[in-house]
C-alpha positions as CSV (number, residue, x, y, z in Angstrom):
1,F,-12.9,1.8,4.6
2,R,-15.4,-0.9,3.7
3,S,-17.7,1.0,1.4
4,S,-18.6,-1.0,-1.7
5,I,-17.3,1.8,-3.9
6,C,-13.8,1.0,-2.8
7,L,-13.8,-2.6,-3.8
8,S,-11.1,-2.1,-6.5
9,A,-9.1,0.3,-4.3
10,C,-5.9,-0.5,-2.5
11,N,-7.5,-2.6,0.2
12,S,-9.5,-4.8,-2.2
13,E,-12.4,-6.7,-0.7
14,N,-12.5,-9.3,-3.5
15,R,-11.1,-12.0,-1.1
16,N,-13.0,-15.1,-0.3
17,K,-12.9,-15.8,3.4
18,G,-13.1,-19.5,3.1
19,G,-11.6,-22.5,1.4
20,T,-8.0,-22.5,2.7
21,T,-6.5,-25.4,4.5
22,A,-4.4,-24.7,7.6
23,S,-0.7,-25.8,7.7
24,S,2.2,-25.0,10.0
25,E,2.4,-21.7,11.7
26,S,5.3,-19.4,10.7
27,S,8.2,-18.7,13.1
28,V,7.4,-15.0,12.7
29,M,4.1,-15.6,14.5
30,E,5.8,-16.1,17.9
31,S,5.5,-12.4,18.9
32,S,2.6,-10.1,18.6
33,V,1.3,-6.8,19.7
34,N,-2.2,-5.7,20.9
35,K,-4.0,-3.3,18.6
36,D,-5.0,-1.3,21.6
37,D,-1.4,-0.4,22.1
38,I,-1.0,1.2,18.7
39,H,-1.2,5.0,18.5
40,L,-0.7,7.2,15.4
41,T,0.6,10.5,14.2
42,Y,-0.4,11.4,10.7
43,S,-1.2,14.2,8.2
44,N,-3.3,14.5,5.0
45,L,-0.6,16.8,3.5
46,A,-2.9,19.8,3.6
47,D,-0.5,22.1,5.5
48,K,2.8,23.7,4.3
49,K,4.8,22.4,7.3
50,T,4.1,18.8,6.6
51,R,4.4,19.2,2.9
52,D,7.9,20.8,3.3
53,R,8.9,18.0,5.6
54,V,7.8,15.3,3.1
55,E,9.4,17.1,0.2
56,T,12.7,17.4,2.0
57,A,12.6,13.7,2.9
58,L,11.9,12.7,-0.7
59,L,14.7,15.0,-2.0
60,N,17.1,13.4,0.5
61,A,16.0,10.0,-0.9
62,D,17.0,11.2,-4.4
63,V,13.5,11.4,-5.9
64,K,13.5,13.7,-8.9
65,K,12.0,17.1,-8.3
66,E,9.7,16.5,-11.2
67,D,8.3,13.4,-9.6
68,I,7.9,15.2,-6.3
69,S,6.0,18.0,-8.0
70,K,3.7,15.5,-9.7
71,F,3.1,13.8,-6.4
72,F,2.0,17.1,-4.7
73,D,-0.1,18.0,-7.8
74,S,-2.0,14.8,-7.2
75,V,-2.3,15.5,-3.5
76,D,-3.7,19.0,-4.3
77,E,-6.1,17.5,-6.9
78,Y,-7.6,15.2,-4.2
79,N,-7.5,17.7,-1.3
80,N,-9.1,20.5,-3.3
81,A,-11.8,18.1,-4.5
82,V,-12.8,16.9,-1.0
83,G,-12.1,20.2,0.8
84,V,-9.2,20.7,3.3
85,E,-11.8,21.3,6.0
86,N,-12.5,17.6,5.9
87,L,-8.9,16.6,6.4
88,T,-6.2,17.0,9.1
89,D,-4.7,20.4,9.9
90,G,-1.0,19.4,10.1
91,M,0.4,16.4,11.9
92,T,-2.3,15.0,14.2
93,S,-1.8,12.4,17.0
94,I,-4.6,10.0,18.0
95,N,-4.8,7.2,20.6
96,E,-6.0,4.8,18.0
97,A,-4.4,2.4,15.5
98,F,-6.0,4.1,12.4
99,P,-7.7,7.4,11.6
100,K,-11.5,7.7,11.4
101,Y,-12.8,9.5,8.3
102,D,-16.3,10.3,7.1
103,N,-15.8,7.9,4.2
104,D,-19.2,8.3,2.6
105,K,-18.7,12.1,2.5
106,L,-15.2,12.0,1.1
107,I,-16.2,9.5,-1.5
108,D,-19.2,11.6,-2.6
109,L,-17.1,14.7,-2.7
110,W,-14.4,13.0,-4.9
111,L,-17.0,11.5,-7.2
112,D,-18.7,14.9,-7.6
113,N,-15.5,17.0,-8.0
114,G,-12.6,14.7,-8.9
115,G,-13.5,14.1,-12.5
116,F,-12.0,10.5,-12.8
117,V,-11.6,7.3,-10.9
118,G,-8.5,8.7,-9.1
119,R,-5.2,7.4,-7.9
120,N,-4.7,4.6,-5.4
121,C,-1.8,3.2,-3.3
122,R,-0.2,1.3,-6.2
123,I,-0.2,4.2,-8.5
124,T,1.1,6.6,-5.8
125,S,3.9,4.2,-4.6
126,Y,5.1,3.3,-8.1
127,S,5.1,6.9,-9.2
128,L,7.6,7.8,-6.4
129,M,9.6,4.6,-6.5
130,K,9.8,3.8,-10.3
131,D,13.3,5.1,-10.8
132,F,14.6,2.8,-8.1
133,I,13.0,-0.5,-9.3
134,N,14.5,-2.6,-12.1
135,V,12.3,-5.2,-13.8
136,G,14.8,-7.2,-15.9
137,N,12.2,-9.7,-17.2
138,P,8.8,-8.0,-17.2
139,V,6.1,-10.6,-17.3
140,E,2.4,-9.6,-17.1
141,G,0.6,-12.1,-14.9
142,D,-3.0,-11.9,-13.9
143,T,-4.0,-8.3,-13.9
144,T,-7.8,-8.8,-14.2
145,M,-8.5,-7.0,-10.9
146,L,-6.3,-4.0,-11.8
147,F,-8.9,-2.6,-14.2
148,S,-9.5,0.5,-12.1
149,D,-5.7,1.1,-11.8
150,F,-5.5,1.0,-15.5
151,E,-8.4,3.4,-15.9
152,G,-6.8,5.9,-13.6
153,I,-3.4,5.6,-15.3
154,S,-4.9,5.9,-18.8
155,E,-7.1,8.9,-17.9
156,K,-4.0,10.9,-16.8
157,N,-1.4,9.3,-19.1
158,I,0.7,8.7,-16.0
159,Y,3.3,6.2,-17.3
160,S,5.3,5.5,-20.4
161,E,4.9,2.2,-22.2
162,D,8.0,0.7,-20.4
163,E,6.8,2.0,-17.0
164,M,3.4,0.4,-17.7
165,K,5.0,-3.0,-18.5
166,N,6.9,-2.8,-15.2
167,F,3.8,-1.7,-13.3
168,K,1.8,-4.7,-14.6
169,S,4.7,-7.1,-13.8
170,I,5.1,-5.8,-10.2
171,F,1.4,-5.7,-9.3
172,S,0.0,-8.7,-11.1
173,Y,-1.5,-11.5,-9.0
174,I,0.8,-14.4,-8.1
175,D,-0.4,-18.0,-8.0
176,I,0.7,-19.7,-4.8
177,T,0.3,-23.0,-2.8
178,K,-2.9,-23.3,-0.8
179,T,-1.4,-22.7,2.7
180,M,-1.7,-20.7,5.9
181,D,2.1,-20.7,6.4
182,V,3.3,-17.1,5.7
183,D,6.9,-18.4,5.3
184,I,5.9,-20.5,2.4
185,I,3.8,-17.6,0.9
186,A,6.7,-15.2,1.2
187,K,9.1,-17.6,-0.5
188,E,6.7,-18.1,-3.4
189,I,6.2,-14.4,-3.8
190,Q,10.0,-13.9,-3.8
191,K,10.4,-16.7,-6.4
192,D,7.9,-15.0,-8.7
193,W,9.7,-11.7,-8.4
194,E,13.1,-13.3,-8.9
195,N,11.8,-14.8,-12.1
196,K,10.8,-11.4,-13.2
197,Q,14.1,-10.0,-12.0
198,I,12.5,-7.3,-9.8
199,T,15.1,-5.5,-7.8
200,F,15.2,-2.3,-5.7
201,H,18.1,0.1,-5.3
202,N,17.5,2.9,-2.8
203,D,18.6,2.5,0.8
204,K,16.9,5.7,1.9
205,M,13.4,4.8,0.6
206,H,11.6,1.5,0.4
207,M,8.3,0.2,-1.0
208,I,6.3,-1.4,1.8
209,S,3.7,-3.8,0.4
210,V,0.9,-5.7,2.1
211,F,0.3,-9.0,0.2
212,M,-3.1,-10.5,0.8
213,T,-4.6,-13.8,-0.1
214,L,-7.3,-14.3,-2.8
215,D,-9.0,-17.7,-2.6
216,D,-12.0,-18.1,-5.0
217,G,-12.9,-21.5,-3.6
218,T,-12.0,-23.3,-6.9
219,G,-8.6,-24.4,-5.8
220,K,-6.7,-21.4,-7.3
221,V,-5.1,-19.3,-4.6
222,Q,-3.3,-16.0,-5.4
223,E,-1.4,-13.3,-3.5
224,F,-1.8,-9.7,-4.5
225,I,-0.6,-6.3,-3.2
226,G,-3.7,-5.1,-1.5
227,H,-2.0,-2.0,-0.1
228,T,1.4,-0.3,-0.5
229,G,3.2,2.8,0.5
230,I,6.6,4.4,0.5
231,L,8.8,4.4,3.7
232,V,11.3,7.2,3.7
233,N,13.9,8.2,6.3
234,D,13.2,11.5,8.1
235,G,16.1,12.2,10.5
236,D,15.6,9.8,13.5
237,K,12.1,9.0,12.4
238,Y,10.3,7.5,9.4
239,L,7.5,8.8,7.2
240,F,5.1,6.4,5.5
241,I,3.6,8.0,2.4
242,E,0.4,6.4,1.1
243,K,-2.9,6.9,-0.7
244,L,-5.6,5.0,1.1
245,A,-7.9,4.3,-1.9
246,F,-9.0,5.9,-5.1
247,Q,-11.6,8.1,-3.4
248,L,-9.9,8.4,0.0
249,P,-7.1,10.6,1.3
250,Y,-3.3,10.7,1.1
251,Q,-1.5,10.3,4.3
252,A,2.0,10.9,5.7
253,V,2.3,8.8,8.8
254,E,5.2,9.4,11.3
255,F,6.9,6.4,12.9
256,N,9.7,5.9,15.4
257,S,10.7,2.5,14.1
258,R,10.0,0.0,11.3
259,R,8.3,-2.3,13.8
260,E,5.7,0.5,14.3
261,V,5.1,0.5,10.5
262,N,4.4,-3.3,10.6
263,D,2.1,-2.9,13.5
264,Y,0.1,-0.1,11.9
265,L,-0.4,-2.1,8.6
266,M,-1.1,-5.4,10.3
267,G,-3.5,-3.7,12.7
268,Y,-5.6,-2.5,9.9
269,Y,-5.2,-5.0,7.0
270,D,-5.3,-8.2,9.0
271,D,-9.1,-8.0,9.1
272,D,-10.1,-11.6,8.6
273,T,-12.0,-13.0,11.6
274,S,-12.7,-16.5,10.1
275,G,-9.3,-17.9,10.6
276,L,-9.6,-19.6,7.2
277,I,-7.1,-17.5,5.2
278,A,-3.5,-16.7,5.7
279,K,-2.5,-13.5,7.4
280,P,-1.2,-10.7,5.2
281,V,2.5,-10.8,4.5
282,I,4.4,-7.5,4.5
283,F,7.2,-7.0,2.1
284,E,9.9,-4.3,2.2
285,D,11.0,-4.0,-1.4
286,N,11.4,-7.6,-2.6
287,H,11.6,-9.5,0.7
288,I,9.5,-10.0,3.8
289,M,9.9,-7.2,6.3
290,D,12.4,-8.1,9.0
291,E,10.1,-6.6,11.6
292,Y,7.1,-8.6,10.5
293,R,4.8,-9.8,13.2
294,P,1.0,-10.3,13.8
295,V,-1.3,-7.9,15.7
296,K,-4.0,-9.2,18.0
């Protein structure tokens, strides 16, 4: 998903690959998994069986029926625009770490038929999770690069004024120390969120966020949520619900464990080959994911 049209999408490419000074390695880097060992089962929510499964999981997680209905309306809006023939037919298993889409075709179809910039991972996750997030001290930080998020939200009047304040507070960029140490990065993200009094309260559903490093080479270094999704219990399995980018599909991905969720996200979003920026940090709600580890 590296098309230039997706630069302001969930997996933003506005990251400078240089300019970061190495420091100590985190203790979480002691174990890793090979990307070749990652396999995936996923759906684009175009079939009734998967939709019913996701709906049941969200209802069991106490998401309001109204919000579930709005979620599936947005799924239908996208799937109808790009054509279900270009998406999965039910849950699909692949021997790869990430699905392969005809990105250019999907982007063109959405731009021709979607009618607006679309929804991305942040809008999708917050829309499902907003009733379970408190922001006691909403502070709008640097939201410069969220202009496309704001355009999509405004176009469809998605959030109330208070919800919009919370959205900006949660997803604004965070100034951090220039470091390669993910332990330090995680602590500084947590400190920022503690100052904003951001708390989560749903033990059946969690927001999983991939924090990435933005280094513009001028000395200012920031962390931002480059991708996020909702992890919900589904019997003895988990479902990860995500929107890949403004013009790219929705997915419900099935996992057997939280460790598999980490490996899937790190396997895709840890894409730096220079070794000059810190690895992505994966948060579960407002803390680093217990199962966090690198992928090689």
